[in-house]
N, C-alpha and C positions, 0 to 999 in steps of 0.2 A: 804242209807242202808249200813251197814258194813258187811264185810265178816265174822268178828268174830261173829256177831249176827246170821248169817245164819248157821255157823257151830255149834254154841251153840244150836240153835233151832233144828238142825238135829241130835244132840247128844242124843236124846231120842227116844226109839223104837216106842212109840205111835205116836209121831210126824212124824217119818219116814213113818209109815204106813199111816197116813193121807195124806202125800205128795204123796205116791204111789197111793192111791185111787184117788186122784185128777188127777194124771197123766194119769191113766187108764180110769177113768170114766168121766173126764171133770167136769165142774161146778156142784155142788150138794148142796141140802139143808143140813143144819147142821145135822138134824135128820137122814137123809139117809147116810151121810158121816160117822157118828160114829156108825152106826148100827152094832151090834155084838162085839163091843169092850169092853163090860161089864164095863162101867164106868158111873158115873153120868153125867147129862147134864152140870152141873157146871164144872166138871173136863174136859169134852170135850171142853167146851167153853174156859177154861183157856189155854189148849193146842193150840187151834186155834188162840187165841189172841197172844200167843208167836210167832206162825208162821207168823201172820200178822205183828207183831212188827218187825220181821226180814225181812219183805218185800217178804216173800214167798207166802203168801195167801192174796187174796183180798176178801172183803165181800161186798155184795150188799143187802140192805134191800128191801123187797117187801112185804108190809103189815106186817104181823107177822112173815113171813118167812125170813131167812137169807140165801142167796145163796153164797156159798164159791167157789172160783176158784183159780187155781194156777197162780202165776205171774212168768213166766219163766225167767225174767230178773235177779232175785236174784240167781237162779240156774246157769244161764250163767256166772254171775260174780264169783260165787264160782268155777265153772269149769275152768274159765280163770285163777284164782288164783292158782288152783292146777296144771294146765298145765305149768304155769310159774315156779313153784317150781320144777316140774318134769324136765323141761329143765335145770334148774340150777344144779340139782343133776346129770343129765346125763353129763353135761359139767365137773363137778368135778370128776366124776368117769372116764371119758375119760382121763382127765389130770393125774389122779392117775395111770391109766393103762399105759399110755405112759411113765410116770416116772419109773414105775416098770420094764417095758420091756426094757428101755434104759440102765439099769444097768447090 
């Protein structure tokens, strides 16, 4: 899974909402997960496939039903990437501050 795919998938409001719903509600049937989002089943499925392609969502088929669940590893990887970038910027800003204060 690539961090770029995770951020690209999360760059859409609808997909962010689906991730939020999975975070709060745990594994859910597709129909329940997209309830109230006012979109076709095909559009919802496309959003979920993008999330799955980014490694954020897993799907498990049970008969005619598809149960969707969040895969926290992809979110952990994205959070680690962001934390590393934050540390790099903190270091840069600290060096800039020291340089400015030394003059």
